[in-house]
N, CA, C and O of each residue as an XYZ file, in Angstrom:
744
protein
N      -5.509     13.602     27.565
C      -4.803     12.480     28.268
C      -3.384     12.330     27.632
O      -2.384     12.278     28.349
N      -3.322     12.266     26.323
C      -2.007     12.076     25.644
C      -1.186     13.355     25.850
O       0.017     13.275     26.103
N      -1.814     14.530     25.746
C      -1.123     15.824     25.902
C      -0.468     15.905     27.306
O       0.681     16.316     27.462
N      -1.249     15.498     28.292
C      -0.744     15.558     29.699
C       0.454     14.581     29.900
O       1.423     14.882     30.596
N       0.330     13.413     29.258
C       1.357     12.398     29.395
C       2.629     12.913     28.715
O       3.718     12.805     29.280
N       2.503     13.462     27.530
C       3.704     13.932     26.775
C       4.310     15.124     27.547
O       5.531     15.194     27.682
N       3.532     16.010     28.029
C       4.048     17.155     28.735
C       4.777     16.736     30.051
O       5.788     17.325     30.433
N       4.237     15.729     30.702
C       4.868     15.191     31.857
C       6.175     14.548     31.502
O       7.162     14.705     32.220
N       6.201     13.829     30.410
C       7.476     13.219     29.953
C       8.486     14.206     29.634
O       9.644     14.034     30.014
N       8.129     15.268     28.940
C       9.075     16.349     28.608
C       9.632     17.052     29.869
O      10.819     17.356     29.982
N       8.710     17.281     30.786
C       9.117     18.000     32.048
C       9.973     17.048     32.864
O      10.951     17.493     33.464
N       9.650     15.736     32.920
C      10.455     14.753     33.630
C      11.912     14.695     33.102
O      12.859     14.550     33.875
N      12.061     14.812     31.764
C      13.388     14.780     31.200
C      14.150     16.039     31.638
O      15.361     15.991     31.857
N      13.429     17.173     31.766
C      14.117     18.373     32.205
C      14.578     18.266     33.657
O      15.669     18.715     34.007
N      13.728     17.662     34.502
C      14.090     17.449     35.905
C      15.229     16.426     36.002
O      16.104     16.580     36.855
N      15.247     15.434     35.192
C      16.297     14.428     35.174
C      17.645     15.063     34.793
O      18.687     14.786     35.386
N      17.564     15.945     33.752
C      18.767     16.698     33.391
C      19.297     17.599     34.497
O      20.505     17.758     34.668
N      18.378     18.178     35.236
C      18.780     18.987     36.419
C      19.414     18.098     37.469
O      20.367     18.528     38.119
N      18.944     16.908     37.664
C      19.458     16.008     38.614
C      20.890     15.614     38.257
O      21.760     15.535     39.124
N      21.122     15.365     36.948
C      22.438     15.039     36.464
C      23.444     16.216     36.663
O      24.602     15.995     37.016
N      22.977     17.448     36.431
C      23.842     18.607     36.657
C      24.165     18.733     38.144
O      25.297     19.049     38.511
N      23.167     18.484     39.002
C      23.442     18.506     40.425
C      24.415     17.443     40.842
O      25.226     17.670     41.740
N      24.361     16.281     40.213
C      25.292     15.192     40.494
C      26.680     15.613     40.091
O      27.641     15.322     40.802
N      26.814     16.292     38.967
C      28.176     16.816     38.570
C      28.723     17.765     39.635
O      29.877     17.671     40.051
N      27.871     18.661     40.052
C      28.353     19.646     41.110
C      28.765     18.869     42.382
O      29.814     19.141     42.965
N      27.937     17.913     42.799
C      28.270     17.164     44.006
C      29.608     16.414     43.838
O      30.456     16.447     44.730
N      29.782     15.761     42.728
C      31.026     14.994     42.537
C      32.237     15.976     42.512
O      33.267     15.682     43.117
N      32.127     17.073     41.856
C      33.270     17.997     41.770
C      33.562     18.602     43.135
O      34.725     18.674     43.532
N      32.558     19.029     43.852
C      32.744     19.586     45.214
C      33.419     18.559     46.104
O      34.377     18.875     46.811
N      32.915     17.313     46.070
C      33.509     16.246     46.896
C      34.971     16.055     46.610
O      35.797     15.977     47.519
N      35.302     15.975     45.260
C      36.675     15.812     44.898
C      37.573     16.980     45.289
O      38.735     16.774     45.639
N      37.057     18.184     45.236
C      37.809     19.395     45.648
C      38.037     19.302     47.148
O      39.132     19.608     47.618
N      37.030     18.887     47.915
C      37.229     18.774     49.371
C      38.270     17.638     49.676
O      39.102     17.777     50.573
N      38.199     16.561     48.935
C      39.209     15.535     49.127
C      40.603     16.043     48.774
O      41.565     15.722     49.473
N      40.729     16.807     47.732
C      41.991     17.396     47.410
C      42.544     18.318     48.491
O      43.738     18.276     48.788
N      41.688     19.152     49.082
C      42.079     20.061     50.174
C      42.509     19.249     51.384
O      43.521     19.561     52.012
N      41.740     18.195     51.724
C      42.161     17.378     52.893
C      43.499     16.688     52.567
O      44.383     16.575     53.416
N      43.610     16.255     51.374
C      44.955     15.647     50.942
C      46.114     16.665     51.120
O      47.167     16.328     51.661
N      45.898     17.892     50.659
C      46.955     18.828     50.743
C      47.267     19.168     52.197
O      48.431     19.314     52.568
N      46.223     19.294     53.021
C      46.433     19.597     54.469
C      47.120     18.485     55.125
O      47.976     18.720     55.978
N      46.804     17.276     54.785
C      47.484     16.054     55.401
C      48.958     16.081     54.979
O      49.827     15.717     55.771
N      49.251     16.505     53.748
C      50.639     16.589     53.313
C      51.427     17.607     54.114
O      52.568     17.371     54.512
N      50.786     18.751     54.340
C      51.437     19.837     55.109
C      51.620     19.393     56.575
O      52.658     19.694     57.165
N      50.696     18.723     57.150
C      50.775     18.344     58.591
C      51.636     17.130     58.773
O      52.531     17.152     59.618
N      51.423     16.090     58.043
C      52.192     14.838     58.268
C      53.298     14.577     57.324
O      54.133     13.710     57.581
N      53.347     15.301     56.220
C      54.389     15.097     55.226
C      53.993     14.044     54.191
O      54.715     13.880     53.208
N      52.895     13.330     54.360
C      52.440     12.348     53.365
C      50.993     12.588     53.054
O      50.222     13.010     53.916
N      50.618     12.320     51.820
C      49.200     12.486     51.400
C      48.392     11.262     51.788
O      48.865     10.125     51.783
N      47.143     11.563     52.126
C      46.220     10.412     52.437
C      45.865      9.715     51.113
O      45.726      8.492     51.094
N      45.721     10.423     50.064
C      45.354      9.823     48.725
C      43.883      9.702     48.559
O      43.415      8.708     48.003
N      43.149     10.630     48.997
C      41.691     10.649     48.839
C      41.349     11.003     47.455
O      41.814     12.016     46.933
N      40.520     10.171     46.818
C      40.042     10.479     45.481
C      38.745      9.686     45.206
O      38.502      8.629     45.789
N      37.959     10.222     44.330
C      36.749      9.504     43.853
C      37.184      8.844     42.579
O      37.456      9.532     41.595
N      37.262      7.474     42.559
C      37.729      6.805     41.356
C      36.866      7.098     40.149
O      35.639      6.999     40.184
N      37.551      7.462     39.080
C      36.850      7.754     37.767
C      35.828      8.913     37.872
O      34.822      8.933     37.164
N      36.110      9.858     38.759
C      35.154     10.928     38.910
C      35.088     11.792     37.613
O      34.019     12.302     37.276
N      36.184     11.951     36.912
C      36.099     12.670     35.668
C      35.271     11.916     34.586
O      34.587     12.542     33.776
N      35.342     10.650     34.591
C      34.563      9.896     33.666
C      33.034     10.042     34.009
O      32.200     10.266     33.132
N      32.731      9.906     35.298
C      31.362     10.020     35.736
C      30.813     11.456     35.389
O      29.693     11.592     34.898
N      31.605     12.477     35.651
C      31.102     13.835     35.350
C      30.912     13.982     33.855
O      29.952     14.622     33.426
N      31.781     13.419     33.054
C      31.544     13.443     31.584
C      30.269     12.746     31.186
O      29.513     13.258     30.360
N      30.012     11.569     31.768
C      28.800     10.798     31.461
C      27.582     11.603     31.877
O      26.599     11.684     31.141
N      27.654     12.200     33.069
C      26.535     12.970     33.601
C      26.287     14.262     32.729
O      25.156     14.710     32.538
N      27.352     14.782     32.255
C      27.198     16.003     31.334
C      26.496     15.679     30.067
O      25.628     16.416     29.598
N      26.896     14.527     29.498
C      26.225     14.062     28.261
C      24.773     13.762     28.514
O      23.910     14.120     27.712
N      24.491     13.104     29.630
C      23.067     12.824     29.991
C      22.315     14.097     30.190
O      21.205     14.219     29.672
N      22.846     15.065     30.912
C      22.104     16.332     31.178
C      21.917     17.083     29.878
O      20.852     17.660     29.656
N      22.903     17.097     29.021
C      22.839     17.840     27.739
C      21.690     17.248     26.847
O      20.853     17.989     26.331
N      21.681     15.985     26.696
C      20.679     15.304     25.803
C      19.303     15.302     26.424
O      18.316     15.536     25.726
N      19.204     15.038     27.741
C      17.879     15.042     28.338
C      17.243     16.433     28.411
O      16.021     16.571     28.470
N      18.098     17.459     28.405
C      17.591     18.803     28.485
C      17.104     19.361     27.116
O      16.438     20.395     27.073
N      17.433     18.685     26.032
C      17.081     19.225     24.722
C      15.603     19.452     24.543
O      15.204     20.528     24.098
N      14.767     18.476     24.873
C      13.349     18.580     24.723
C      12.790     19.673     25.604
O      12.080     20.560     25.131
N      13.096     19.616     26.831
C      12.506     20.635     27.788
C      12.929     22.018     27.367
O      12.114     22.938     27.435
N      14.130     22.214     26.946
C      14.657     23.569     26.542
C      13.873     23.999     25.273
O      13.432     25.145     25.189
N      13.702     23.110     24.313
C      12.980     23.468     23.104
C      11.544     23.816     23.398
O      11.044     24.823     22.897
N      10.834     22.982     24.227
C       9.417     23.258     24.458
C       9.285     24.493     25.355
O       8.222     25.114     25.361
N      10.299     24.867     26.098
C      10.168     26.167     26.843
C      10.466     27.358     25.992
O      10.275     28.487     26.443
N      10.930     27.164     24.768
C      11.207     28.319     23.891
C      12.601     28.913     24.180
O      12.834     30.074     23.845
N      13.491     28.193     24.760
C      14.786     28.706     25.121
C      15.883     28.313     24.194
O      17.018     28.726     24.428
N      15.638     27.517     23.115
C      16.673     27.281     22.139
C      16.785     28.544     21.306
O      15.814     29.275     21.113
N      18.022     28.788     20.808
C      18.277     29.932     20.036
C      17.676     29.736     18.647
O      17.980     28.753     17.971
N      16.793     30.699     18.207
C      16.176     30.586     16.939
C      16.446     31.879     16.194
O      16.243     32.964     16.740
N      16.898     31.778     14.963
C      17.173     32.958     14.198
C      15.903     33.216     13.361
O      15.570     32.435     12.469
N      15.228     34.285     13.653
C      13.887     34.606     13.064
C      14.016     35.816     12.168
O      12.989     36.353     11.751
N      15.171     36.266     11.854
C      15.327     37.495     11.040
C      14.663     37.324      9.688
O      13.903     38.197      9.270
N      14.921     36.250      9.004
C      14.293     36.035      7.666
C      12.780     35.784      7.861
O      11.949     36.395      7.189
N      12.451     34.889      8.777
C      11.066     34.487      8.940
C      10.221     35.667      9.299
O       9.110     35.777      8.782
N      10.662     36.554     10.141
C       9.817     37.692     10.571
C       9.550     38.694      9.452
O       8.616     39.492      9.538
N      10.366     38.651      8.410
C      10.149     39.612      7.294
C       9.382     38.990      6.117
O       9.283     39.616      5.062
N       8.849     37.794      6.269
C       8.059     37.135      5.274
C       6.573     37.320      5.524
O       6.146     37.559      6.654
N       5.798     37.208      4.471
C       4.373     37.285      4.686
C       3.926     36.065      5.525
O       4.590     35.029      5.527
N       2.793     36.208      6.234
C       2.323     35.190      7.206
C       2.272     33.801      6.528
O       2.753     32.827      7.108
N       1.718     33.696      5.353
C       1.537     32.357      4.762
C       2.876     31.718      4.416
O       2.991     30.492      4.397
N       3.913     32.556      4.137
C       5.229     31.971      3.897
C       5.881     31.605      5.242
O       6.634     30.634      5.320
N       5.601     32.358      6.266
C       6.090     32.028      7.603
C       5.600     30.630      8.032
O       6.358     29.825      8.573
N       4.323     30.376      7.774
C       3.728     29.085      8.156
C       4.338     27.947      7.332
O       4.563     26.873      7.891
N       4.620     28.122      6.026
C       5.300     27.108      5.216
C       6.671     26.873      5.712
O       7.071     25.718      5.859
N       7.422     27.898      5.981
C       8.815     27.796      6.468
C       8.873     27.101      7.828
O       9.749     26.270      8.068
N       7.951     27.440      8.705
C       7.857     26.772     10.052
C       7.636     25.356      9.884
O       8.330     24.545     10.498
N       6.647     24.974      9.035
C       6.376     23.522      8.817
C       7.545     22.755      8.196
O       7.822     21.610      8.552
N       8.230     23.430      7.245
C       9.373     22.785      6.609
C      10.478     22.583      7.669
O      11.067     21.506      7.756
N      10.741     23.597      8.447
C      11.766     23.471      9.519
C      11.470     22.385     10.508
O      12.368     21.636     10.892
N      10.204     22.276     10.940
C       9.813     21.241     11.878
C       9.894     19.873     11.203
O      10.292     18.910     11.858
N       9.548     19.746      9.969
C       9.698     18.466      9.265
C      11.152     18.094      9.129
O      11.513     16.943      9.375
N      12.017     19.045      8.739
C      13.475     18.765      8.598
C      14.084     18.372      9.927
O      14.866     17.426     10.025
N      13.703     19.128     10.950
C      14.236     18.884     12.302
C      13.764     17.510     12.833
O      14.558     16.773     13.418
N      12.502     17.171     12.636
C      12.003     15.847     13.052
C      12.727     14.717     12.355
O      13.140     13.736     12.974
N      12.877     14.886     10.989
C      13.599     13.849     10.246
C      15.057     13.690     10.651
O      15.564     12.575     10.777
N      15.725     14.828     10.852
C      17.146     14.778     11.293
C      17.249     14.158     12.644
O      18.115     13.311     12.863
N      16.370     14.557     13.597
C      16.418     13.966     14.958
C      16.089     12.454     14.874
O      16.701     11.647     15.573
N      15.164     12.098     14.052
C      14.896     10.632     13.924
C      16.074      9.865     13.379
O      16.338      8.743     13.811
N      16.785     10.451     12.439
C      17.966      9.851     11.894
C      19.025      9.661     12.967
O      19.591      8.574     13.078
N      19.299     10.650     13.733
C      20.276     10.530     14.813
C      19.810      9.567     15.918
O      20.618      8.862     16.522
N      18.529      9.551     16.163
C      18.002      8.613     17.201
C      18.227      7.174     16.681
O      18.653      6.291     17.425
N      17.942      6.978     15.446
C      18.057      5.558     14.887
C      19.558      5.082     15.008
O      19.829      3.970     15.460
N      20.485      5.947     14.599
C      21.899      5.563     14.610
C      22.483      5.504     16.069
O      23.399      4.741     16.375
N      21.923      6.306     16.874
C      22.371      6.224     18.334
C      21.834      4.936     18.931
O      22.503      4.332     19.770
N      20.646      4.495     18.527
C      20.087      3.241     19.026
C      20.944      2.035     18.533
O      21.133      1.055     19.254
N      21.446      2.146     17.294
C      22.389      1.154     16.824
C      23.675      1.160     17.567
O      24.230      0.093     17.828
N      24.188      2.326     17.928
C      25.415      2.506     18.706
C      25.255      1.817     20.076
O      26.103      1.038     20.511
N      24.160      2.132     20.715
C      23.836      1.593     22.077
C      23.788      0.057     22.000
O      24.383     -0.650     22.813
N      23.074     -0.411     21.014
C      22.917     -1.846     20.819
C      24.255     -2.566     20.607
O      24.530     -3.590     21.233
N      25.085     -2.006     19.705
C      26.444     -2.576     19.542
C      27.304     -2.524     20.735
O      28.015     -3.489     21.016
N      27.284     -1.429     21.473
C      28.013     -1.356     22.767
C      27.528     -2.421     23.706
O      28.336     -2.993     24.438
N      26.244     -2.718     23.724
C      25.690     -3.734     24.625
C      26.110     -5.094     24.170
O      26.553     -5.902     24.987
N      25.988     -5.392     22.865
C      26.322     -6.734     22.358
C      27.796     -6.988     22.514
O      28.153     -8.093     22.920
N      28.703     -6.040     22.220
C      30.151     -6.256     22.314
C      30.695     -5.977     23.691
O      31.912     -6.034     23.871
N      29.883     -5.682     24.661
C      30.302     -5.483     26.053
C      31.425     -4.429     26.170
O      32.408     -4.611     26.888
N      31.232     -3.320     25.430
C      32.202     -2.185     25.495
C      32.164     -1.645     26.919
O      31.121     -1.538     27.564
N      33.427     -1.299     27.386
C      33.567     -0.745     28.748
C      34.329      0.605     28.678
O      35.154      0.818     27.791
N      34.031      1.493     29.626
C      34.818      2.713     29.690
C      36.214      2.383     30.092
O      36.498      1.308     30.621
N      37.106      3.342     29.829
C      38.542      3.058     30.148
C      39.047      3.580     31.452
O      40.256      3.571     31.684
N      38.151      4.050     32.343
C      38.562      4.626     33.596
C      38.882      3.556     34.620
O      38.822      2.355     34.352
N      39.230      4.047     35.819
C      39.510      3.096     36.954
C      38.344      2.183     37.191
O      38.534      0.996     37.456
N      37.151      2.698     37.104
C      35.943      1.893     37.198
C      35.371      1.678     35.826
O      34.921      2.621     35.174
N      35.387      0.447     35.386
C      34.945      0.107     34.015
C      33.379      0.021     34.027
O      32.787     -0.859     34.651
N      32.765      0.970     33.315
C      31.326      1.049     33.198
C      30.933      0.529     31.809
O      31.523      0.917     30.801
N      29.913     -0.367     31.773
C      29.423     -0.706     30.397
C      29.001      0.595     29.683
O      28.165      1.342     30.192
N      29.570      0.849     28.533
C      29.440      2.142     27.849
C      27.965      2.351     27.339
O      27.529      3.473     27.081
N      27.278      1.279     27.220
C      25.855      1.434     26.748
C      25.006      2.198     27.772
O      23.991      2.795     27.412
N      25.407      2.182     29.019
C      24.604      2.858     30.046
C      24.595      4.344     29.808
O      23.521      4.928     29.660
N      25.796      5.009     29.763
C      25.747      6.467     29.512
C      25.248      6.772     28.092
O      24.668      7.835     27.873
N      25.458      5.874     27.126
C      24.982      6.106     25.812
C      23.416      6.046     25.762
O      22.779      6.686     24.925
N      22.864      5.285     26.654
C      21.339      5.196     26.708
C      20.737      6.508     27.024
O      19.673      6.842     26.502
N      21.400      7.301     27.897
C      20.806      8.676     28.190
C      20.783      9.520     26.937
O      19.848     10.295     26.737
N      21.795      9.390     26.080
C      21.823     10.101     24.798
C      20.653      9.622     23.947
O      19.951     10.440     23.353
N      20.436      8.339     23.880
C      19.357      7.754     23.103
C      17.994      8.268     23.571
O      17.144      8.672     22.777
N      17.825      8.235     24.903
C      16.524      8.696     25.500
C      16.261     10.146     25.208
O      15.129     10.536     24.925
N      17.365     10.997     25.281
C      17.216     12.414     25.022
C      16.843     12.677     23.576
O      15.969     13.493     23.284
N      17.528     11.964     22.660
C      17.262     12.121     21.203
C      15.833     11.583     20.847
O      15.121     12.202     20.056
N      15.439     10.456     21.427
C      14.100      9.903     21.185
C      13.041     10.888     21.690
O      12.040     11.086     21.002
N      13.209     11.488     22.813
C      12.257     12.478     23.312
C      12.253     13.725     22.386
O      11.198     14.283     22.084
N      13.410     14.124     21.967
C      13.434     15.237     21.049
C      12.724     15.008     19.749
O      12.063     15.895     19.210
N      12.877     13.754     19.233
C      12.141     13.381     18.025
C      10.671     13.427     18.258
O       9.915     14.015     17.485
N      10.265     12.796     19.344
C       8.812     12.821     19.672
C       8.252     14.267     19.835
O       7.159     14.578     19.362
N       9.002     15.095     20.489
C       8.625     16.460     20.671
C       8.505     17.252     19.394
O       7.538     17.975     19.156
N       9.559     17.079     18.561
C       9.477     17.749     17.215
C       8.307     17.275     16.385
O       7.654     18.062     15.698
N       8.049     15.995     16.453
C       6.979     15.426     15.659
C       5.624     15.951     16.224
O       4.692     16.252     15.478
N       5.568     16.040     17.530
C       4.415     16.575     18.282
C       4.164     18.001     17.779
O       3.041     18.331     17.400
N       5.220     18.863     17.773
C       5.054     20.214     17.288
C       4.669     20.274     15.819
O       3.865     21.113     15.412
N       5.253     19.373     15.019
C       4.924     19.308     13.594
C       3.396     18.991     13.409
O       2.705     19.601     12.593
N       2.939     18.038     14.185
C       1.488     17.651     14.087
C       0.620     18.818     14.530
O      -0.415     19.087     13.920
N       1.036     19.525     15.605
C       0.268     20.695     16.064
C       0.246     21.767     14.963
O      -0.792     22.367     14.685
N       1.391     21.988     14.358
C       1.475     22.988     13.258
C       0.575     22.638     12.092
O      -0.100     23.510     11.546
N       0.554     21.377     11.705
C      -0.258     20.957     10.559
C      -1.718     21.143     10.941
O      -2.535     21.530     10.105
N      -2.055     20.868     12.209
C      -3.459     20.965     12.572
C      -3.952     22.401     12.932
O      -5.101     22.632     13.311
N      -2.984     23.341     12.779
C      -3.293     24.721     13.060
C      -3.239     25.165     14.505
O      -3.674     26.262     14.856
N      -2.715     24.321     15.306
C      -2.577     24.634     16.740
C      -1.236     25.300     16.975
O      -0.314     25.110     16.182
N      -1.102     26.061     18.023
C       0.177     26.724     18.302
C       1.256     25.690     18.727
O       0.965     24.741     19.455
N       2.454     25.891     18.275
C       3.572     25.019     18.649
C       4.046     25.427     19.991
O       3.818     26.567     20.397
N       4.703     24.551     20.712
C       5.089     24.762     22.118
C       6.054     25.965     22.319
O       5.886     26.757     23.247
N       7.025     26.075     21.462
C       8.050     27.105     21.702
C       7.555     28.472     21.341
O       8.165     29.426     21.823
N       6.534     28.694     20.561
C       6.003     29.978     20.189
C       5.112     30.518     21.286
O       5.002     31.736     21.430
N       4.455     29.641     22.085
C       3.649     30.093     23.188
C       4.419     30.972     24.153
O       3.953     32.025     24.587
N       5.599     30.507     24.468
C       6.450     31.272     25.385
C       7.015     32.544     24.776
O       7.221     33.529     25.486
N       7.263     32.541     23.498
C       7.676     33.818     22.861
C       6.580     34.852     22.880
O       6.825     36.038     23.104
N       5.341     34.382     22.637
C       4.196     35.313     22.666
C       4.035     35.907     24.092
O       3.793     37.105     24.244
N       4.176     35.030     25.151
C       4.091     35.562     26.485
C       5.191     36.509     26.784
O       4.967     37.507     27.468
N       6.378     36.248     26.304
C       7.508     37.113     26.561
C       7.307     38.462     25.856
O       7.647     39.512     26.402
N       6.740     38.418     24.614
C       6.492     39.690     23.854
C       5.449     40.480     24.592
O       5.575     41.699     24.705
N       4.418     39.833     25.101
C       3.369     40.586     25.794
C       3.906     41.233     27.080
O       3.505     42.343     27.428
N       4.806     40.545     27.779
C       5.419     41.069     29.003
C       6.236     42.280     28.790
O       6.306     43.169     29.638
N       6.883     42.318     27.603
C       7.735     43.458     27.199
C       6.835     44.643     26.903
O       7.135     45.761     27.323
N       5.749     44.428     26.194
C       4.827     45.516     25.721
C       4.062     46.082     26.926
O       3.556     47.200     26.834
N       3.958     45.380     28.021
C       3.164     45.895     29.161
C       3.917     46.882     29.966
O       3.393     47.403     30.951
């Protein structure tokens, strides 16, 4: 039950990140079309219409931050984060297990640290009513919240993998590496 809920949460964050990337593409394409129409109107009538999406660069930046942070967990659990295994692969199995546990513990603690301080940042932005500086003033805690959610999910996921490792179960990112290695050997 808990495993299915967590896996759905991780996958949902991946889909949400994909949605934000799609929104970036849509905004940029719309702005490019508006620019083309504006140029054509300048050529035809001599004056520009002035079509623009207000604060579109701010929105694309916010969406990029949301996509980046929300994709962290899904990417890690899929085994697509870059991992340097040169040292680990040359160690005896028992040392590999100790190193893997230490790395997961360190990553979990670091992620929890950043999650805590990002939560403080979001809270302060909310309390002090910080606004973005674009044409459309957005409460800055809204885009910061996507960072917080992404970091919180990463912390949960790393802790999940740490617990799996301690219990002797396979961690999420190694399952995909094993499948990949088997497909190469076939």
